[in-house]
N, CA and C of each residue as an Amber inpcrd file, in Angstrom:
protein
   627
 -41.1680000  -0.5810000  -6.0490000 -42.3630000  -0.6790000  -5.2100000
 -42.7180000   0.7090000  -4.6810000 -43.9880000   1.1100000  -4.7890000
 -44.3990000   2.4210000  -4.3250000 -44.3630000   2.4730000  -2.8110000
 -44.2540000   3.6940000  -2.2620000 -44.2320000   3.8840000  -0.8150000
 -45.5270000   3.3870000  -0.1910000 -46.6450000   3.6430000  -0.8380000
 -47.9440000   3.2280000  -0.3120000 -48.0290000   1.7100000  -0.2030000
 -47.5490000   1.0290000  -1.2490000 -47.5820000  -0.4340000  -1.2420000
 -46.6280000  -1.0010000  -0.1990000 -45.4590000  -0.3650000  -0.0670000
 -44.4750000  -0.8180000   0.9140000 -45.0120000  -0.6810000   2.3340000
 -45.6920000   0.4370000   2.6130000 -46.2630000   0.6470000   3.9480000
 -47.3510000  -0.3770000   4.2300000 -48.1580000  -0.6650000   3.2090000
 -49.2130000  -1.6610000   3.3800000 -48.6180000  -3.0340000   3.6900000
 -47.5670000  -3.4030000   2.9660000 -46.9050000  -4.6850000   3.1940000
 -46.2980000  -4.7430000   4.5840000 -45.7000000  -3.6340000   5.0370000
 -45.0970000  -3.5810000   6.3710000 -46.1370000  -3.7900000   7.4570000
 -47.2990000  -3.1700000   7.2780000 -48.3800000  -3.3230000   8.2530000
 -48.8430000  -4.7680000   8.3220000 -48.9980000  -5.3990000   7.1520000
 -49.4380000  -6.7960000   7.1080000 -48.4300000  -7.7050000   7.7960000
 -47.1370000  -7.5170000   7.4950000 -46.0950000  -8.3440000   8.1020000
 -46.0290000  -8.1320000   9.6110000 -46.1850000  -6.8700000  10.0330000
 -46.1570000  -6.5730000  11.4680000 -47.3210000  -7.2580000  12.1850000
 -48.5110000  -7.1990000  11.5750000 -49.6870000  -7.8310000  12.1640000
 -49.5030000  -9.3380000  12.2560000 -48.9020000  -9.9080000  11.2020000
 -48.6420000 -11.3460000  11.2060000 -47.6490000 -11.7200000  12.2920000
 -46.6200000 -10.9060000  12.4790000 -45.6140000 -11.1810000  13.5080000
 -46.2220000 -11.1370000  14.8900000 -47.0810000 -10.1430000  15.1280000
 -47.7290000 -10.0410000  16.4270000 -48.5930000 -11.2610000  16.6910000
 -49.3590000 -11.6590000  15.6830000 -50.2370000 -12.8180000  15.8440000
 -49.4410000 -14.0880000  16.0900000 -48.3000000 -14.1950000  15.4030000
 -47.4720000 -15.3980000  15.5320000 -46.7780000 -15.4610000  16.8790000
 -46.1660000 -14.3500000  17.2730000 -45.4030000 -14.3380000  18.5160000
 -46.2940000 -14.2730000  19.7420000 -47.5370000 -13.8190000  19.5700000
 -48.4070000 -13.6100000  20.7150000 -49.2400000 -14.8070000  21.0890000
 -49.0490000 -15.9530000  20.4420000 -49.8450000 -17.1200000  20.7540000
 -48.9690000 -18.3580000  20.7860000 -49.5480000 -19.4580000  21.3080000
 -48.7980000 -20.7090000  21.3460000 -48.5000000 -21.1700000  19.9220000
 -47.3470000 -21.8090000  19.7110000 -47.0240000 -22.3030000  18.3670000
 -47.9590000 -23.4290000  17.9470000 -48.1740000 -23.5480000  16.6510000
 -49.0060000 -24.6400000  16.1550000 -48.2970000 -25.9690000  16.3770000
 -49.0400000 -27.0100000  16.7530000 -48.4180000 -28.3270000  16.9320000
 -47.9970000 -28.9100000  15.5900000 -46.9960000 -29.7680000  15.6320000
 -46.5230000 -30.4080000  14.4030000 -46.8830000 -31.8920000  14.3760000
 -47.6700000 -32.3310000  15.3720000 -48.1940000 -33.6860000  15.3760000
 -49.5740000 -33.6580000  16.0260000 -50.2880000 -34.7760000  15.9810000
 -51.6510000 -34.8150000  16.5320000 -51.6610000 -34.4510000  18.0070000
 -50.7100000 -34.9750000  18.7540000 -50.6180000 -34.7090000  20.1850000
 -49.2190000 -35.0480000  20.6510000 -48.8970000 -34.5970000  21.8650000
 -47.5600000 -34.8470000  22.4170000 -47.6980000 -35.0540000  23.9170000
 -47.8640000 -36.3000000  24.3240000 -47.9260000 -36.6110000  25.7520000
 -46.4870000 -36.6430000  26.2620000 -46.1060000 -35.7170000  27.1600000
 -44.7030000 -35.6470000  27.5640000 -44.2720000 -36.8510000  28.4030000
 -43.0580000 -37.3120000  28.1560000 -42.4770000 -38.3250000  29.0220000
 -42.2130000 -37.6930000  30.3850000 -42.4100000 -38.4430000  31.4450000
 -42.2480000 -37.9350000  32.7930000 -40.8530000 -37.3680000  32.9980000
 -40.8030000 -36.1070000  33.4140000 -39.5280000 -35.4800000  33.7410000
 -38.7020000 -35.0270000  32.5570000 -39.2680000 -35.1090000  31.3350000
 -38.5100000 -34.6890000  30.1570000 -39.3880000 -33.8050000  29.2740000
 -38.7620000 -33.1920000  28.2760000 -39.5070000 -32.3610000  27.3250000
 -39.8570000 -33.1470000  26.0640000 -39.5550000 -34.4220000  26.0540000
 -39.8280000 -35.2360000  24.8710000 -41.2270000 -35.8500000  24.9470000
 -41.7570000 -36.2120000  23.7900000 -43.0660000 -36.8570000  23.7290000
 -42.8900000 -38.3730000  23.7960000 -43.8120000 -39.0130000  24.4810000
 -43.7450000 -40.4690000  24.4340000 -44.3170000 -40.9540000  23.1110000
 -43.9620000 -42.1530000  22.7250000 -44.4020000 -42.7110000  21.4580000
 -45.9290000 -42.6800000  21.3800000 -46.4610000 -42.1680000  20.2810000
 -47.9140000 -42.0210000  20.1530000 -48.6450000 -43.3530000  20.2750000
 -47.9580000 -44.4390000  19.9320000 -48.5960000 -45.7550000  20.0200000
 -48.8110000 -46.1770000  21.4740000 -48.1050000 -45.4990000  22.3960000
 -48.2470000 -45.8220000  23.8190000 -49.3260000 -44.9870000  24.4940000
 -49.9080000 -44.0260000  23.7720000 -50.9530000 -43.1780000  24.3540000
 -52.2390000 -43.9670000  24.5480000 -52.9650000 -43.6500000  25.6200000
 -54.2590000 -44.2750000  25.8890000 -55.2900000 -43.1760000  26.1090000
 -56.5480000 -43.5430000  26.1800000 -57.6090000 -42.5690000  26.4020000
 -57.4220000 -41.8240000  27.7140000 -56.7930000 -42.4830000  28.6920000
 -56.5940000 -41.8500000  29.9990000 -55.6760000 -40.6350000  29.8970000
 -54.8310000 -40.5810000  28.8800000 -53.9740000 -39.4180000  28.6830000
 -54.7790000 -38.1740000  28.3200000 -56.0190000 -38.3620000  27.8810000
 -56.8290000 -37.2530000  27.4010000 -58.0580000 -36.9840000  28.2690000
 -58.0580000 -37.5510000  29.4660000 -59.1660000 -37.3560000  30.4040000
 -58.6070000 -36.8740000  31.7390000 -59.2480000 -35.8490000  32.3180000
 -58.8260000 -35.3140000  33.6160000 -60.0480000 -35.2090000  34.5230000
 -59.9470000 -35.7780000  35.7100000 -61.0970000 -35.8290000  36.6280000
 -60.9120000 -34.9620000  37.8710000 -59.9130000 -34.0930000  37.8380000
 -59.5460000 -33.3570000  39.0460000 -60.3750000 -32.1360000  39.3750000
 -61.4180000 -31.8370000  38.5840000 -62.2370000 -30.6620000  38.8970000
 -63.6900000 -31.0310000  39.2110000 -63.8890000 -32.2710000  39.6320000
 -65.2420000 -32.6750000  40.0130000 -65.7310000 -31.9130000  41.2380000
 -64.7950000 -31.5850000  42.1320000 -65.1510000 -30.9180000  43.3810000
 -64.2790000 -29.6780000  43.5540000 -64.7770000 -28.6730000  44.3000000
 -63.9920000 -27.4450000  44.4860000 -62.7590000 -27.6690000  45.3370000
 -61.7730000 -26.7930000  45.1430000 -60.5850000 -26.7790000  45.9770000
 -60.9190000 -26.1470000  47.3360000 -59.9340000 -26.0490000  48.2110000
 -60.1010000 -25.3760000  49.4980000 -60.2240000 -23.8740000  49.2580000
 -61.1500000 -23.2290000  49.9480000 -61.3750000 -21.8000000  49.7750000
 -60.2880000 -20.9780000  50.4560000 -59.8690000 -19.9000000  49.7750000
 -58.8960000 -18.9650000  50.3390000 -59.6250000 -17.9550000  51.2230000
 -58.8670000 -17.0590000  51.8620000 -59.4910000 -16.0680000  52.7360000
 -60.3160000 -15.0510000  51.9520000 -60.1100000 -14.9620000  50.6460000
 -60.9300000 -14.0670000  49.8170000 -62.2150000 -14.7460000  49.3440000
 -62.3800000 -16.0210000  49.6990000 -63.5780000 -16.7500000  49.3010000
 -63.4870000 -17.4250000  47.9540000 -62.2690000 -17.5630000  47.4330000
 -62.0590000 -18.1870000  46.1220000 -61.4310000 -19.5670000  46.2670000
 -61.9430000 -20.5040000  45.4790000 -61.3110000 -21.8220000  45.3560000
 -61.0980000 -22.0690000  43.8710000 -59.8460000 -22.0600000  43.4360000
 -59.5470000 -22.2020000  42.0000000 -58.7110000 -23.4440000  41.7490000
 -59.0610000 -24.1720000  40.7120000 -58.3150000 -25.3600000  40.3070000
 -57.9040000 -25.2130000  38.8490000 -56.6480000 -24.8070000  38.5880000
 -56.1860000 -24.7030000  37.1930000 -56.0210000 -26.0900000  36.5760000
 -56.3840000 -26.1940000  35.3200000 -56.1780000 -27.4290000  34.5610000
 -55.2320000 -27.0810000  33.4210000 -53.9450000 -27.3110000  33.6690000
 -52.9300000 -26.9990000  32.6620000 -52.0520000 -28.2230000  32.4280000
 -51.0310000 -28.0380000  31.6370000 -50.2000000 -29.1770000  31.2590000
 -49.4790000 -29.7870000  32.4590000 -49.3310000 -29.0290000  33.5420000
 -48.6550000 -29.5520000  34.7360000 -49.4670000 -30.6450000  35.4190000
 -50.7910000 -30.5590000  35.3150000 -51.6440000 -31.5650000  35.9560000
 -52.3620000 -32.4490000  34.9310000 -52.4110000 -31.9790000  33.6840000
 -53.1060000 -32.7080000  32.6210000 -52.2010000 -32.7400000  31.3890000
 -51.2540000 -33.6950000  31.3370000 -50.2580000 -33.7300000  30.2590000
 -50.8490000 -33.8020000  28.8630000 -52.0900000 -34.2780000  28.7300000
 -52.7100000 -34.3710000  27.4230000 -52.8830000 -33.0260000  26.7350000
 -52.8000000 -31.9260000  27.4980000 -52.9220000 -30.5890000  26.9200000
 -51.6400000 -30.1200000  26.2310000 -50.5570000 -30.8150000  26.4700000
 -49.2630000 -30.3720000  25.9500000 -49.3010000 -30.1390000  24.4410000
 -48.8460000 -28.9770000  24.0070000 -48.7530000 -28.4960000  22.6180000
 -50.1030000 -28.1480000  21.9820000 -51.2150000 -28.2830000  22.7180000
 -52.5230000 -28.0480000  22.1180000 -52.9950000 -26.6030000  22.2460000
 -52.2440000 -25.7740000  22.9680000 -52.5340000 -24.3540000  22.9910000
 -53.7790000 -23.9590000  23.7560000 -54.1110000 -24.7110000  24.8020000
 -55.2740000 -24.3500000  25.5940000 -55.1340000 -24.8750000  27.0180000
 -55.9060000 -24.2950000  27.9260000 -55.9760000 -24.7550000  29.3130000
 -57.3200000 -24.3250000  29.8760000 -57.5340000 -24.6200000  31.1710000
 -58.8720000 -24.5240000  31.7340000 -58.7670000 -24.2200000  33.2130000
 -59.8380000 -23.7530000  33.8170000 -59.8530000 -23.5600000  35.2620000
 -61.2780000 -23.7040000  35.7770000 -61.4010000 -24.2820000  36.9560000
 -62.6630000 -24.2500000  37.7050000 -62.4630000 -23.2980000  38.8660000
 -63.3810000 -22.3420000  39.0160000 -63.3110000 -21.3870000  40.1150000
 -64.6420000 -21.3690000  40.8440000 -64.5900000 -21.5730000  42.1540000
 -65.7700000 -21.4700000  43.0000000 -65.5770000 -20.2680000  43.9170000
 -66.6440000 -19.4750000  44.0830000 -66.5510000 -18.2660000  44.8960000
 -67.6840000 -18.2740000  45.9160000 -67.3210000 -18.1560000  47.1980000
 -68.3240000 -18.0970000  48.2510000 -69.1750000 -16.8350000  48.1200000
 -70.3280000 -16.8360000  48.7800000 -71.1730000 -15.6440000  48.8020000
 -70.3670000 -14.4640000  49.3490000 -70.2920000 -13.3830000  48.5770000
 -69.5180000 -12.2150000  48.9740000 -68.0350000 -12.3220000  48.7040000
 -67.5870000 -13.4840000  48.2500000 -66.1650000 -13.6940000  47.9730000
 -65.7520000 -13.0730000  46.6530000 -64.4420000 -12.9550000  46.4530000
 -63.9250000 -12.3180000  45.2540000 -62.7930000 -13.1250000  44.6160000
 -62.6470000 -12.9150000  43.3310000 -61.4370000 -13.3000000  42.6110000
 -60.7140000 -11.9780000  42.3700000 -59.6350000 -11.7350000  43.1000000
 -59.0120000 -10.4120000  43.1360000 -58.5960000  -9.9570000  41.7350000
 -58.4920000  -8.6420000  41.5140000 -58.0180000  -8.1610000  40.2190000
 -56.7090000  -8.8380000  39.8210000 -56.6870000  -9.3660000  38.6080000
 -55.5330000 -10.1220000  38.1350000 -55.5260000 -10.0900000  36.6120000
 -54.4750000 -10.6440000  36.0310000 -54.4010000 -10.7250000  34.5690000
 -53.6330000 -11.9720000  34.1570000 -53.8500000 -12.3570000  32.9020000
 -53.1440000 -13.4860000  32.2900000 -52.3520000 -12.9360000  31.1120000
 -51.0310000 -12.8400000  31.2190000 -50.2370000 -12.1830000  30.1800000
 -50.2050000 -12.8990000  28.8430000 -50.5230000 -14.1970000  28.8360000
 -50.3760000 -14.9600000  27.5890000 -51.6850000 -15.5320000  27.0520000
 -52.8340000 -15.1040000  27.5780000 -54.0690000 -15.7380000  27.1140000
 -55.2930000 -14.8510000  27.2700000 -56.2130000 -14.9990000  26.3330000
 -57.5870000 -14.5220000  26.4760000 -58.3530000 -15.5940000  27.2420000
 -59.2650000 -15.1540000  28.0970000 -60.0600000 -16.0920000  28.8940000
 -61.5420000 -15.9310000  28.5610000 -62.2280000 -17.0490000  28.4430000
 -63.6850000 -17.0520000  28.3490000 -64.2160000 -17.7060000  29.6210000
 -65.0660000 -16.9820000  30.3540000 -65.5980000 -17.4700000  31.6310000
 -67.0840000 -17.7730000  31.4920000 -67.4610000 -18.9940000  31.8310000
 -68.8480000 -19.4530000  31.7670000 -69.3650000 -19.6620000  33.1880000
 -70.4860000 -19.0150000  33.5180000 -71.0710000 -19.1600000  34.8560000
 -71.9220000 -20.4190000  34.8910000 -71.4270000 -21.4240000  35.6160000
 -72.1450000 -22.6870000  35.7410000 -73.2500000 -22.5720000  36.7840000
 -72.9450000 -21.8570000  37.8700000 -73.9210000 -21.6300000  38.9390000
 -73.6900000 -20.2520000  39.5420000 -74.7880000 -19.5620000  39.9160000
 -74.6690000 -18.3350000  40.6860000 -74.7800000 -17.0520000  39.8810000
 -74.5120000 -15.9410000  40.5880000 -74.5280000 -14.6040000  40.0010000
 -73.2090000 -13.9200000  40.3590000 -72.5230000 -13.4110000  39.3580000
 -71.1640000 -12.9030000  39.5630000 -71.0130000 -11.5190000  38.9450000
 -70.5810000 -10.5510000  39.7660000 -70.1900000  -9.2500000  39.2200000
 -68.8210000  -9.4530000  38.5910000 -68.7450000  -9.2380000  37.2890000
 -67.5680000  -9.6530000  36.5380000 -67.1910000  -8.5560000  35.5530000
 -65.8840000  -8.3230000  35.3840000 -65.5040000  -7.2950000  34.4350000
 -64.0160000  -7.1890000  34.2120000 -63.6470000  -6.2680000  33.2930000
 -62.2360000  -6.0030000  33.0140000 -62.0530000  -4.5180000  32.7430000
 -60.7940000  -4.0870000  32.7700000 -60.4340000  -2.6950000  32.5170000
 -59.4730000  -2.6650000  31.3390000 -59.7570000  -1.7730000  30.3680000
 -58.8990000  -1.7130000  29.1940000 -57.7360000  -0.7470000  29.4020000
 -56.9180000  -0.5720000  28.3780000 -55.7120000   0.2530000  28.5160000
 -56.0090000   1.7450000  28.5110000 -57.2700000   2.1150000  28.3040000
 -57.6730000   3.5080000  28.4400000 -58.3820000   3.7500000  29.7640000
 -58.2720000   2.7560000  30.6560000 -58.8320000   2.8190000  31.9990000
 -60.3620000   2.8270000  32.0000000 -60.9660000   2.2540000  30.9590000
 -62.4160000   2.0960000  30.9200000 -62.7840000   0.7560000  31.5330000
 -63.8800000   0.7450000  32.2780000 -64.3200000  -0.4920000  32.9050000
 -65.4980000  -1.0690000  32.1310000 -65.4750000  -2.3820000  31.9410000
 -66.5570000  -3.1100000  31.2960000 -67.0020000  -4.1770000  32.2960000
 -68.0810000  -3.9390000  32.9990000 -68.4670000  -4.8390000  34.0840000
 -69.9790000  -4.9120000  34.2210000 -70.4700000  -6.0720000  34.5940000
 -71.8870000  -6.2600000  34.8800000 -72.0500000  -7.5700000  35.6390000
 -73.2490000  -7.7840000  36.1480000 -73.5540000  -9.0520000  36.8110000
 -73.9410000 -10.0670000  35.7390000 -73.2080000 -11.1740000  35.7020000
 -73.5640000 -12.2610000  34.7840000 -74.0740000 -13.4410000  35.6020000
 -75.0010000 -14.1640000  35.0220000 -75.7030000 -15.2140000  35.7480000
 -75.4990000 -16.5770000  35.1050000 -76.0520000 -17.5820000  35.7660000
 -75.9560000 -18.9590000  35.2890000 -76.2770000 -19.0530000  33.8060000
 -75.3740000 -19.6670000  33.0550000 -75.5760000 -19.8540000  31.6260000
 -74.9970000 -18.7600000  30.7660000 -74.4660000 -17.6860000  31.3870000
 -73.9000000 -16.5830000  30.6130000 -72.3760000 -16.6850000  30.5540000
 -71.8230000 -16.0450000  29.5380000 -70.3890000 -16.1100000  29.2600000
 -69.8330000 -14.6980000  29.1590000 -68.6000000 -14.4810000  29.6490000
 -67.9110000 -13.2070000  29.4590000 -66.4820000 -13.4910000  29.0170000
 -65.9560000 -12.6330000  28.1530000 -64.5910000 -12.8030000  27.6750000
 -63.7040000 -11.7150000  28.2760000 -62.5060000 -12.0990000  28.6730000
 -61.4970000 -11.1750000  29.1930000 -60.3250000 -11.1650000  28.1990000
 -60.1300000 -10.0620000  27.4700000 -59.0480000 -10.0180000  26.4830000
 -57.6680000 -10.2480000  27.1080000 -56.7960000 -10.7930000  26.3240000
 -55.4510000 -11.1410000  26.7720000 -54.7450000  -9.9620000  27.4530000
 -54.1820000 -10.2420000  28.6270000 -53.3520000  -9.2720000  29.3150000
 -54.0870000  -8.1570000  30.0300000 -55.4210000  -8.1200000  29.9750000
 -56.1530000  -7.0440000  30.6310000 -56.5890000  -7.4430000  32.0400000
 -56.5660000  -6.4530000  32.9210000 -56.9500000  -6.6530000  34.3210000
 -58.4290000  -7.0250000  34.4020000 -58.7460000  -8.0890000  35.1490000
 -60.1420000  -8.4730000  35.3140000 -60.3910000  -9.0100000  36.7160000
 -61.6550000  -9.2010000  37.0550000 -62.0370000  -9.4880000  38.4440000
 -63.4240000 -10.1160000  38.4670000 -63.7640000 -10.7250000  39.6150000
 -65.0820000 -11.3290000  39.7990000 -65.4640000 -11.2630000  41.2790000
 -66.7600000 -11.0930000  41.5460000 -67.2760000 -11.0920000  42.9100000
 -68.6480000 -11.7600000  42.9240000 -68.8350000 -12.6770000  43.8670000
 -70.1130000 -13.3710000  43.9910000 -71.1290000 -12.4490000  44.6580000
 -72.1520000 -12.0440000  43.9040000 -73.1960000 -11.1740000  44.4480000
 -74.5160000 -11.9310000  44.6160000 -74.4580000 -13.2430000  44.5140000
 -75.6560000 -14.0580000  44.6760000 -75.8230000 -14.5500000  46.0980000
 -76.7470000 -15.4730000  46.2710000 -77.0590000 -16.0130000  47.6000000
 -76.5190000 -17.4140000  47.8100000 -75.8330000 -17.9420000  46.8070000
 -75.2350000 -19.2720000  46.8990000 -73.8310000 -19.2250000  46.3140000
 -73.0620000 -20.2570000  46.5740000 -71.7190000 -20.3450000  46.0000000
 -71.8060000 -20.3380000  44.4760000 -70.9570000 -19.5360000  43.8570000
 -70.9140000 -19.4570000  42.3940000 -69.8120000 -20.3720000  41.8600000
 -70.0640000 -20.9680000  40.7170000 -69.0680000 -21.8090000  40.0520000
 -68.8570000 -21.2900000  38.6330000 -67.6000000 -21.0670000  38.2920000
 -67.2330000 -20.5320000  36.9810000 -66.2500000 -21.4940000  36.3190000
 -66.4430000 -21.7420000  35.0450000 -65.5070000 -22.5300000  34.2570000
 -64.8300000 -21.5880000  33.2630000 -63.5060000 -21.5480000  33.2960000
 -62.7640000 -20.6470000  32.4260000 -61.8930000 -21.3970000  31.4490000
 -61.8700000 -20.9230000  30.1980000 -61.0500000 -21.5430000  29.1650000
 -60.0590000 -20.5200000  28.6280000 -58.8090000 -20.9550000  28.3990000
 -57.7350000 -20.0750000  27.9290000 -57.1910000 -20.5720000  26.5970000
 -56.7430000 -19.6160000  25.7650000 -56.1690000 -20.0030000  24.4740000
 -54.6530000 -20.1490000  24.5610000 -54.1730000 -20.6760000  25.6700000
 -52.7520000 -20.9770000  25.8590000 -52.6360000 -22.1170000  26.8590000
 -51.6520000 -22.9850000  26.6600000 -51.4620000 -24.0530000  27.6400000
 -50.7780000 -23.5300000  28.9000000 -50.2560000 -22.2920000  28.8370000
 -49.6170000 -21.6700000  29.9930000 -49.9740000 -20.1800000  30.0110000
 -51.2090000 -19.8400000  30.4470000 -51.6750000 -18.4490000  30.3540000
 -50.9560000 -17.4880000  31.2790000 -50.3610000 -17.9940000  32.3570000
 -49.7440000 -17.1190000  33.3440000 -50.8040000 -16.4710000  34.2250000
 -50.3980000 -16.0640000  35.4280000 -51.3220000 -15.4250000  36.3680000
 -50.5700000 -14.4080000  37.1990000 -51.0490000 -13.1630000  37.1740000
 -50.4600000 -12.0940000  37.9750000 -51.5690000 -11.4640000  38.8090000
 -51.5790000 -11.7660000  40.1060000 -52.5560000 -11.1610000  41.0230000
 -52.0280000  -9.8030000  41.4580000 -52.8010000  -8.7520000  41.2520000
 -52.3250000  -7.3950000  41.4790000 -51.9340000  -7.1290000  42.9380000
 -52.7550000  -7.4920000  43.9350000 -52.3330000  -7.2370000  45.3260000
 -51.0130000  -7.9190000  45.6710000 -50.8670000  -9.1730000  45.2510000
 -49.6360000  -9.9130000  45.5430000 -48.4430000  -9.3270000  44.8100000
 -48.6690000  -8.8960000  43.5560000 -47.5740000  -8.3270000  42.7680000
 -47.0760000  -7.0180000  43.3760000 -47.9950000  -6.1950000  43.8730000
 -47.6080000  -4.8910000  44.4070000 -47.0050000  -4.9820000  45.8050000
 -47.6240000  -5.7900000  46.6620000 -47.2310000  -5.7770000  48.0650000
 -46.5360000  -7.0540000  48.5270000 -46.4070000  -8.0320000  47.6430000
 -45.7470000  -9.2690000  48.0410000 -44.4920000  -9.5730000  47.2570000
 -44.0120000  -8.5900000  46.4820000 -42.8800000  -8.8580000  45.5930000
 -41.5880000  -8.1690000  46.0250000 -41.6390000  -7.3340000  47.0480000
 -40.4250000  -6.6620000  47.5030000 -40.1750000  -5.2980000  46.9030000
 -41.2130000  -4.6780000  46.3130000 -41.0560000  -3.3140000  45.7990000
 -40.7160000  -2.3750000  46.9520000 -39.8230000  -1.4220000  46.7140000
 -39.4110000  -0.4840000  47.7550000 -40.6140000   0.2580000  48.3410000
 -40.6330000   0.3690000  49.6740000 -41.7490000   1.0220000  50.3570000
 -41.9080000   2.4760000  49.9310000 -40.8020000   3.1550000  49.6480000
 -40.8730000   4.5630000  49.2580000 -41.6710000   4.7230000  47.9710000
 -41.4790000   3.7980000  47.0370000 -42.2180000   3.8550000  45.7790000
 -43.7030000   3.6260000  46.0340000 -44.0390000   2.6350000  46.8730000
 -45.4340000   2.3480000  47.1770000 -46.0900000   3.5290000  47.8850000
 -45.3180000   4.1730000  48.7510000 -45.8220000   5.3580000  49.4600000
 -46.1840000   6.4540000  48.4600000 -45.2960000   6.7090000  47.4950000
 -45.5360000   7.7530000  46.5070000 -46.6820000   7.3880000  45.5540000
 -46.8040000   6.1100000  45.2500000 -47.8240000   5.6690000  44.3040000
 -49.2220000   5.6640000  44.9120000 -49.3220000   5.2790000  46.1870000
 -50.6400000   5.0760000  46.7760000 -50.9420000   5.9740000  47.9740000
 -49.9570000   6.7520000  48.4220000 -50.1920000   7.6220000  49.5640000
 -50.3840000   6.8650000  50.8600000 -49.7480000   5.7180000  50.9810000
 -49.8630000   4.9010000  52.1800000 -48.7260000   5.2110000  53.1340000
 -49.0070000   5.1370000  54.4350000 -47.9350000   5.3300000  55.4050000
 -47.2090000   4.0130000  55.6280000 -46.1000000   4.0860000  56.3350000
 -45.2520000   2.9000000  56.5460000 -46.0070000   1.7780000  57.2460000
 -46.8940000   2.1430000  58.1700000 -47.6530000   1.1280000  58.9170000
 -48.6010000   0.3760000  57.9840000 -49.2900000   1.1180000  57.1040000
 -50.2120000   0.4880000  56.1600000 -49.4650000  -0.4200000  55.1920000
 -48.3190000   0.0540000  54.7030000 -47.5350000  -0.7370000  53.7580000
 -47.0360000  -2.0180000  54.4110000 -46.5560000  -1.9080000  55.6460000
 -46.0600000  -3.0840000  56.3680000 -47.1800000  -4.1130000  56.5580000
 -48.3730000  -3.6190000  56.8420000 -49.5200000  -4.5090000  57.0380000
 -49.8630000  -5.2390000  55.7450000 -49.8540000  -4.5040000  54.6340000
 -50.1690000  -5.1150000  53.3450000 -49.0750000  -6.0790000  52.9030000
 -47.8280000  -5.7180000  53.1490000 -46.7240000  -6.6060000  52.7870000
 -46.8060000  -7.9170000  53.5630000 -47.1640000  -7.8190000  54.8340000
 -47.2920000  -9.0270000  55.6440000 -48.4190000  -9.9140000  55.1310000
 -49.5120000  -9.2770000  54.7010000 -50.6650000 -10.0240000  54.2090000
 -50.3920000 -10.7270000  52.9010000 -49.6600000 -10.0550000  51.9980000
 -49.4840000 -10.5940000  50.6460000 -48.1010000 -11.1930000  50.3850000
 -47.2640000 -11.2610000  51.3990000 -45.9430000 -11.8660000  51.2270000
 -46.0860000 -13.3380000  50.8570000 -45.1870000 -13.8620000  50.0160000
 -45.2500000 -15.2800000  49.6490000 -45.1480000 -16.1560000  50.8890000
 -45.9290000 -17.2330000  50.9050000 -45.9160000 -18.1700000  52.0460000
 -45.2600000 -19.4750000  51.6360000
């Protein structure tokens, strides 16, 4: 085998490995409704239409102090999603409210604006920002693992529906990760130029409750 052909084959195999390992595995049956408290599937003959319907996002959740009310729809609340490689979220944002910079390590997200006007964007690994105001009926995609954010710049509460290509996309909120995880204050001081008083204030705000 020539070196050129071998390198080409290596690239193809590497790309295939990344694609395979970077996404949810393909299901080996039509569906898998998990038995309560176990990792096993209940008999498919026992499944009903109710296993595939979720009504928990008809109304917004309670708003946080940042003005966000988010309701994730994943396998934990909607077992019918199990093994199907997808999940969903409803997010409502008050006027002037924000969805803080965050990322999903295991999923690309597509966000559809159901109501309102939202300043929405993401930052790539070269520190470039891709952001604009999107309005009712518009869609924006956030590539897997990239930092993204949203802010309601309209005059009414905004509602966003988000879809993920993983049943467990993961969520890492940047403020909470930096100041609510127990990172040494000296490191935070060097990274952000904050004094001890500022760091203590931020740690208190973002500490797990």
